[in-house]
C-alpha positions in Angstrom: 0.0 0.0 0.0 1.5 3.3 -0.9 1.2 7.0 -0.8 3.4 9.7 -2.4 4.7 13.1 -1.6 2.7 16.2 -2.7 2.9 17.0 -6.4 2.6 20.3 -8.2 0.8 21.1 -11.5 1.3 24.5 -13.2 -0.2 26.6 -16.0 2.1 26.4 -19.0 1.4 30.1 -19.7 1.3 31.9 -16.3 -0.1 35.4 -16.3 2.1 38.3 -15.4 1.8 40.0 -12.0 2.8 43.4 -10.8 4.7 44.5 -7.7 1.5 45.3 -5.7 0.3 41.7 -5.7 1.8 38.3 -4.7 4.5 37.0 -7.0 3.1 33.5 -6.6 -0.4 32.2 -5.7 -0.6 28.6 -4.5 -4.0 26.9 -4.8 -4.9 24.2 -2.3 -7.8 22.5 -0.6 -8.5 23.8 2.9 -8.1 20.6 4.9 -5.3 20.6 7.6 -3.4 18.0 5.5 -3.7 19.9 2.3 -2.7 23.1 4.0 0.4 21.4 5.6 1.5 20.4 2.1 0.9 23.8 0.7 2.8 25.5 3.5 5.7 23.0 3.1 5.8 23.9 -0.7 5.8 27.6 0.2 8.6 27.2 2.8 10.7 25.3 0.3 10.1 28.0 -2.4 11.1 30.7 0.1 14.3 28.8 1.0 15.2 28.4 -2.7 14.4 31.8 -4.0 15.2 35.0 -1.9 12.6 37.1 -3.8 9.9 34.8 -2.6 11.0 35.1 1.0 9.8 38.7 1.2 6.5 39.2 3.1 3.5 38.8 0.9 5.4 37.3 -2.0 3.6 34.0 -1.8 -0.2 33.8 -1.2 -2.0 30.6 -0.2 -5.4 30.4 -1.9 -7.9 28.0 -0.4 -10.3 26.4 -2.9 -13.2 24.2 -1.9 -13.6 21.2 -4.2 -16.6 19.0 -5.0 -15.0 16.2 -3.0 -14.9 18.5 0.1 -18.6 19.5 -0.3 -20.1 16.0 -0.8 -19.3 13.7 2.1 -22.4 11.5 2.1 -21.5 9.3 -0.9 -18.6 7.1 -1.9 -16.1 8.9 -4.2 -16.7 6.4 -7.0 -20.4 7.2 -7.0 -19.9 11.0 -7.5 -17.2 11.1 -10.1 -13.9 9.6 -9.0 -10.6 11.2 -8.2 -11.0 14.5 -10.1 -13.3 15.5 -7.3 -10.4 16.8 -5.2 -8.6 18.6 -8.0 -11.1 19.9 -10.6 -11.9 23.3 -9.1 -8.3 23.9 -8.3 -7.1 23.1 -11.8 -9.9 25.3 -13.2 -8.6 28.2 -11.1 -5.1 27.4 -12.4 -6.2 27.5 -16.1 -8.3 30.6 -15.5 -5.2 32.4 -14.1 -6.7 32.8 -10.5 -3.7 30.9 -9.1 -0.2 30.3 -10.4 0.5 26.8 -9.1 -1.6 24.0 -7.6 -0.4 21.7 -4.8 -2.1 18.2 -4.9 -1.5 14.9 -3.2 -0.4 12.6 -6.1 -3.1 10.1 -5.2 -5.8 12.7 -6.0 -4.4 13.6 -9.5 -6.5 12.0 -12.3 -4.7 9.6 -14.7 -5.2 12.1 -17.5 -4.2 15.7 -16.7 -6.5 18.6 -17.8 -5.4 20.5 -20.9 -3.0 23.4 -20.4 -1.6 21.8 -17.2 1.6 19.9 -16.6 3.3 18.0 -13.7 6.8 19.6 -13.5 7.6 18.9 -9.9 7.5 16.2 -7.3 8.7 16.6 -3.7 10.6 13.7 -2.1 8.3 10.8 -1.1 7.2 10.5 2.4 6.6 7.1 4.2 4.5 5.0 1.7 2.9 2.8 4.3 -0.7 2.8 5.7 -1.1 3.1 9.5 -3.5 0.7 11.2 -5.5 2.6 13.9 -7.8 1.0 16.4 -8.7 1.4 20.1 -9.3 -2.3 20.6 -6.8 -4.2 18.4 -3.2 -4.0 17.4 -3.6 -5.3 13.8 -6.3 -6.3 11.3 -5.6 -10.0 12.3 -6.6 -9.2 15.9 -10.1 -7.8 15.0 -13.0 -10.2 15.7 -15.1 -11.4 12.8 -17.7 -8.8 11.8 -15.7 -5.8 13.1 -16.3 -2.7 11.1 -13.2 -1.1 9.4 -13.7 2.3 7.9 -12.0 3.5 4.7 -12.8 5.7 1.7 -10.4 3.7 -0.6 -11.6 0.9 -2.8 -8.0 -0.3 -3.0 -7.8 -0.6 0.8 -11.2 -2.2 1.0 -10.3 -4.9 -1.6 -6.9 -5.6 0.0 -8.5 -5.9 3.5 -11.3 -8.2 2.3 -8.8 -10.4 0.4 -6.8 -11.1 3.6 -9.7 -10.9 6.1 -13.0 -11.7 4.4 -14.8 -12.0 7.8 -14.4 -8.2 8.5 -17.0 -5.6 7.5 -15.4 -2.8 5.5 -17.4 0.4 5.4 -16.2 2.1 2.2 -17.8 5.6 2.7 -15.7 6.5 5.7 -14.8 10.0 4.6 -13.6 13.3 6.0 -10.2 14.7 7.0 -7.9 12.9 9.3 -9.3 14.6 12.4 -12.9 13.7 11.4 -12.0 10.0 10.9 -10.2 9.8 14.2 -13.2 11.3 15.9 -15.5 8.8 14.3 -13.2 6.0 15.5 -13.3 7.3 19.1 -17.1 7.5 18.9 -17.3 3.8 18.0 -18.6 4.3 14.4 -15.9 1.9 13.3 -13.6 -0.4 15.2 -10.5 0.4 13.1 -9.3 2.5 10.1 -6.3 2.8 7.9 -4.6 6.2 7.3 -1.6 7.2 5.2 1.5 7.4 7.4 2.7 10.3 5.1 -0.4 12.3 5.9 0.0 11.7 9.6 3.6 12.9 9.5 2.9 16.0 7.5 0.2 17.1 10.0 3.0 17.2 12.6 4.9 19.8 10.5 3.3 22.6 11.3 9.3 32.7 -14.1 6.8 29.7 -12.0 8.3 26.6 -13.8 11.7 28.0 -12.9 10.8 28.2 -9.2 9.4 24.6 -9.2 12.3 23.1 -11.0 14.4 23.8 -7.9 12.1 21.8 -5.7 11.8 18.7 -8.0 13.0 15.4 -6.5 14.0 13.5 -9.6 13.9 10.0 -8.0 10.3 10.6 -6.9 9.4 12.1 -10.3 10.7 9.0 -12.1 8.8 6.7 -9.7 5.6 8.6 -10.2 6.0 8.5 -14.0 6.3 4.7 -13.8 3.2 4.3 -11.6 1.1 6.6 -13.8 2.1 4.7 -16.9 0.8 1.6 -15.1 -2.5 3.4 -14.2 -2.9 4.9 -17.7 -2.5 1.4 -19.3 -5.2 0.1 -17.0 -7.3 3.3 -17.4 -7.3 3.5 -13.6 -10.1 5.3 -11.7 -11.7 5.3 -8.3 -14.0 2.5 -9.5 -11.2 0.0 -9.8 -9.0 -1.2 -6.9 -5.5 -0.6 -8.3 -2.1 -0.3 -6.5 1.2 0.6 -8.1 4.5 1.3 -6.4 7.9 2.0 -7.9 11.1 2.4 -5.8 14.9 2.1 -6.0 16.1 -1.3 -4.7 19.4 -2.0 -3.0 21.1 -2.5 -6.3 20.1 0.9 -7.6 17.5 -0.5 -10.0 13.8 0.2 -10.1 11.5 -2.3 -8.5 7.9 -1.9 -9.5 5.0 -3.8 -7.9 1.5 -3.6 -9.3 -1.9 -5.0 -8.3 -5.5 -5.0 -9.5 -8.4 -6.5 -7.5 -12.1 -7.1 -7.5 -13.9 -4.7 -5.1 -14.9 -7.6 -2.9 -11.4 -8.8 -2.6 -12.1 -12.3 -3.9 -9.7 -11.9 -6.8 -6.3 -10.2 -6.6 -3.8 -10.2 -9.5 -0.2 -9.0 -8.8 2.9 -8.5 -10.9 6.4 -7.0 -10.5 9.2 -5.7 -12.7 12.9 -4.8 -12.1 14.8 -2.6 -14.5 17.1 0.4 -14.9 16.2 3.5 -12.8 15.8 5.6 -15.9 12.8 7.5 -17.4 12.3 5.5 -20.5 12.9 2.1 -18.9 10.6 2.9 -16.0 7.8 4.1 -18.2 8.1 0.9 -20.2 8.0 -1.2 -17.1 4.8 0.5 -15.8 3.1 0.1 -19.2 4.2 -3.5 -19.6 3.0 -4.4 -16.1 -0.4 -2.9 -16.9 -0.7 -4.8 -20.1 0.1 -8.0 -18.4 -2.6 -7.5 -15.8 -5.1 -6.4 -18.4 -4.4 -9.6 -20.3 -4.6 -11.9 -17.2 -7.8 -10.2 -15.9 -9.8 -10.2 -19.0 -12.5 -7.6 -20.0 -15.2 -8.9 -17.5 -12.9 -8.2 -14.5 -12.9 -4.4 -15.1 -16.6 -4.1 -16.0 -18.0 -6.1 -13.0 
């Protein structure tokens, strides 16, 4: 199970600003985690570029997305991953902001026209944290225990290993909201990204971003997105892909597709050179293998 560091999309034709306004406007969601990522990006920009360290040079612009407004339904039922990025990307394209900070997991497989992904910050911890007031692991939960998640990927993986558990898939809200629901007994356990938990404890434009780019992460993300694109991945299909550098310095890629109920899980892996072209090919090849093994009915069920 994996998560990646915040990623940044920018308008390829940023509008000019004058000395009376911020040099750079960063668009973000308003959740504590999204703001932590936006402020981290701001701080890195200020450290790398003296002109951005001046008071008022960078403005954080909070934008409410459809995914923030509709909390009563599973994400897959109301449009998928673009729900947390669409309004921010529209503001970017319209020139209301200069850059957008997203969690990579929220970025759709196909980027909106006029936007690019020029920058990835270093990956955080990719693991999921198991959180419960009554058990130390999923294996310790009694049969019928309710586990809350908003992720089809997590739901499928849990049910594949522990089919006796009851996975509530519309367990939505920010980290604080989910922990409150856990303490209130709405669920007996949940899984949260370790990266997000860590970030919450931290309390012209292409040129700026180039200085922040972490190339190892960018290459890994490119490999993972090539895998997703081949599978035409969306929030309706449990898919997991993770690329990393192994001890030999090569790229190790692991991919997985699963049925939503967890009864069928297909996995594959690849090892190759840690280089752009090789890694893109690995991701695509892994996706094509799983497509072939799964068959068309697997993705339409």
